[in-house]
N, C-alpha and C positions, 0 to 999 in steps of 0.2 A: 473609443479609446483604444490605442495600440501600446504595445510595450515591447521592449527589446529583450533578448535572451539575457543580457547582462542585468538589466533592471529587475526581471523576473527572478533570477538567481539570488540577487541581493535581498529581495523582498522575502523570498522563502527562507533564507538564513536569518534574517532579522526578526521575523514575526511569522512563523509558519501557520499559526491559526488564522491570522488576518488574511494571509495569502490564500489560504484554502476557502475562505469565505469570499474572496475577490475573484478567484479563478477556478473554474471546473477543469480538473486535469483528466485527460484522456491519455493514459499510458499504454503504449504498444510495445511489448517486449518480444514479439515473435513466437515461435514454436516453443512448446514446454519440453520439459526433460532435457534442458540445455545447461549451458555453463553459467554459473553465477560468477560475480567478480566485478571489477571496475570496468564500466562500459561507457561508450560515448552515445549521448542522446541528441537527436535533432529537435530544435524547438521551433514550433509554429503557433503564432498568435492568430486564432481564427477570426478575431475581431467580430465575434458573434455574441450579442447579448444573451445572458442566461437568465432564466426565471428563478425566482426565489420561492421555494416551497415552504411556506410557514403556516402551521396549523391547518394544513390541507388547502391552503389558499395560494393561488399563483399570483405573484406580485413582480412585475417586470423590474429588473434592477439593471440599469444601463452601465453600471460600473462593474459588472461581473462578466468577464470574458471566458470563452472556451479555449483552453490551451492543449495542444497535442504534443506529447513527447514520445518520439519514436527511437527505439534503440538502433544504433548503427551496427553493422556486422564487424567493423574494424575495432581493434583493440590495440591502441598504441599509447605511449607515453607522450601524449600531446598536451598543450596548454589546457589548463582546467576549463576556460571559457574561451571560445573563438568564434566570432561571427554568430551563427545560429546553433552552435554546438556547446555542449558542457558535458563534464564527466560526473558520473555518479556510481556508487555502489549499486549493483543490480542483483536481485534475488530472483532466480529462474523459477517458473511453475513446474511442479512435478504432478503426475498423476498417481492417485492412490492405487497401488497394486499390492495390497496387503495379502500375505506377509512379505512378499518379496521385496517391497520398498524398504523394509526395516534392515535389509541386508546391504543397502547402499546409503546408510544413514548419513555418512560424511559427504557423499556425492550430491545428495539432495538437499543438504543443509548448507547455508552460507554463514561462516563465522566472521562477523564483521568487527574489525578493531574498534575498541572503545577510545583509544588514544588517538589524538589528532597527531599530525606530523607536518613538517615544513613542506613536503612534497604533496601538495593538494591534487596534483595530477593523478597520482596513483592511490591517494587516500583522501578522497573528498569528503565534504561534511554533509553530503546528502545521499539518501538511500531511496531507490525506486523499485517497484515490482510492477508487473502488468496488471491490467484491470481485473478485479474480482467480480465474478458473476454468480458463483456458487461455491468458490473455493474457501479455504481457511488459511489465515496468516497467523503464524505462531512466532512468539518472541521468548528467547530463553533468558535467564538471569545473567548478569555480568559475572564473568569467571575470574579466577586469580590470574589467568593468562591474559587478562584484559581483552576479552572478546565477548560477544553475544551471539547465540545461535539463532538464525532466522530461517523460517521454512514457509513455503507458499505451496499448498497442496490442493488439488482439485478432486472431486469425487471420482471413483473408478468408473470405467465404462461397463458394458453389459456382460463382461466375462463372469461366468458362474450364475448368471440370471438373478442377480440380487435385485430386490425391490428397492425403490428410491429411499425408503426409510432405512433399509439396511445399508445401503451406500453411505448415508449420512452417519449412521452409527460406526461403520468402519472408518470413516474419515475421522471421526472424533477420537477414536482409539489410536489411530495411526499417528495423529498429530501429537497426542500426549505421550505416546511411546517414543516418538522421535525426539521430543524435547526432554523426556525424563519427567516424570510426575513431580519430582522435587525440585526441578530446575526450571519450572515455568515462571516466566515474568508476566506474560499476557498472551491471551488468544482472542482473535477477532474472527467470529464465525456466525452463521446464520442463527444458530441456536441461542446466542446470548445477545442478539440485537433485534429485539422484537418491537414491532410498530410500523405504522404506515411510512414514516420518514426514516426508518432504520434499514439496515442491511438485511435484516430477516424478511423483508417484504420481497418477494421474488421478482417484482418488477424493477427493483433497484440494483444499482451497481456500486462498486466502491474502488476508490483509488487509495493506496496505502503508501505513505512516505515516511522517511525517517530524517531527523536533523540532529546533528551533533554540535553540542555547545559545552564548552568547559569539560571536555573528555567524557561526556555522557550523552547518550542517544535518547531521544523522545520520539515516539512513533504515533502517527496520526492516520485516522481513516476518514476520507471524505465520501459521503454517500450522495449519489445523485441518481436521477431517473430521466426518462424522456416522456414529455407529454405534449400532444399536438405538434409533434415533430420538432420540438425544442427541448434542450437540456434544462432540467430544473435541479437546483441545489437543495438537498434535503437536510443534511446534518453533517456536523463534524465532531468526531469522537477521538479522544486520546486513548490509545491502547496501553494499558498500564496493569499494574498488579491485581486490580479489581476484576479484570476480564479473564476469569478462569472457568466460567460455566454458568453463573447465575445470570438470568435474564436482566438485560438493561442496567447491569451494574457498571460501575466505573465512572469516570469523569467525562460526562457529556458536555460538549461545547456547542450549545445550540445556535441556531441562526440568529437568535436575539442578541447574542453577545458580540455580533459583528458591528453593531451600531455604536 
């Protein structure tokens, strides 16, 4: 089964949960600590069947393809969709360098407009960020200025000789400080996604997307892994107000709901 960029774009906007069960998204955003904003992504349908990881069992699903979305370096007011390209709000990944990262709060955050506009080229209804392998993605509450703060932070490097556990602790604190503890809408992180088919499993990766409808954003995390050199779809979860720290809390949209 093959799909065009336009068809994929329409499916994602129409029913993001169904689309995330139908296609495994490999999102490449380039180097971290970069500029967030409206960017152009190139679409590739790899036409590669993906396995479905359900209750630890691999079941081949011929209707699940691997899709690659790669950020272009160009940023122009181009048509929203053209050939194999489309525009999306992009959230750049930043590295946790606590406390120095807190000094550039606005720079490492992206304030996405909640209101749609007629110019979909510069204010599209889709948000993307690069693949998560150990990072945390945070969502702030909608503000009176009709914005939501988004952050994508990865654990710090070996500066200071921190242990892996201390790096995770620093990351948790940085994300919450950047968002403001009273302004957190949802946080997607290793610590609140426990289980073999969840992001907390170190063998798994995640793609995080956002879709805006009726001037409101909803954010989703698709978890996948690689098994026997094949991509396997693990789970799809909505990132919402329940994801603030409790393990496995929130609205889990399991594989079984795709049928």
